C-alpha positions in Angstrom: -14.2 70.2 33.0 -14.1 73.4 34.4 -13.0 76.7 32.5 -10.9 78.7 35.2 -9.8 82.4 34.9 -8.1 84.3 37.3 -7.3 88.2 37.6 -4.5 89.0 39.5 -2.4 91.8 40.2 0.6 91.4 37.1 3.3 91.0 39.8 1.7 87.8 41.1 1.3 86.2 37.9 4.2 84.0 37.3 3.7 82.9 41.2 0.3 81.8 39.7 1.8 80.4 37.0 4.1 78.6 38.8 1.4 77.0 41.2 -0.6 75.5 38.3 2.4 74.4 36.5 2.6 70.6 38.1 -0.8 70.6 39.1 -2.8 67.2 37.8 -5.6 68.1 36.1 -4.9 71.2 35.0 -4.0 72.1 31.5 -4.0 74.6 28.6 -2.5 77.6 31.2 -2.7 80.5 29.5 -1.3 84.0 30.7 -3.2 86.8 29.2 -2.6 90.3 28.9 -3.2 93.1 31.1 -6.1 95.2 31.3 -5.9 98.3 30.1 -5.9 100.2 33.3 -2.8 97.7 34.1 -4.3 96.6 37.6 -4.8 93.2 36.7 -3.5 89.9 34.5 -5.7 86.9 33.3 -4.9 83.6 33.7 -6.7 80.8 32.0 -6.6 77.3 32.7 -8.7 74.3 32.4 -9.3 72.1 35.6 -10.9 68.5 35.9 -13.4 68.1 38.9 -10.9 66.0 40.7 -8.7 68.6 40.8 -10.4 72.5 41.9 -9.3 71.9 45.8 -5.9 71.3 45.0 -6.1 74.2 42.5 -7.8 76.4 44.8 -5.1 75.3 48.1 -2.6 76.4 45.4 -4.0 79.7 44.6 -4.5 80.9 48.2 -0.8 80.1 48.8 0.5 81.7 46.1 -1.9 84.8 47.4 -4.7 85.0 45.5 -8.6 85.4 46.8 -11.1 83.0 45.8 -13.3 85.9 44.4 -10.8 86.5 42.0 -11.5 83.0 40.5 -14.3 82.3 38.3 -15.1 78.4 37.4 -17.6 77.9 34.5 -18.2 73.9 33.9 -18.0 73.3 30.3 -18.5 70.3 28.2 -17.1 68.9 25.3 -18.7 69.3 22.0 -19.6 65.2 21.1 -20.4 65.9 17.4 -17.6 67.0 15.0 -17.8 70.4 13.6 -18.1 70.2 9.5 -17.1 73.1 7.5 
């Protein structure tokens, strides 16, 4: 599983959200606030390994430069957290 962050101009955020909306293997899509200077907006999602290529294809079609995308491999916590 990968955690993905896309930094996009706010005017492209709806295009990014639409591109990710029905993509198999992409979940927990979240549009965050705009940066302090108002130039960029963060969109995050969880992406399975088998969906990474198609995710980049769709982001490219939405006008997102690949250098604006960050992927971080994450692993689920395997033991329950106890308070």
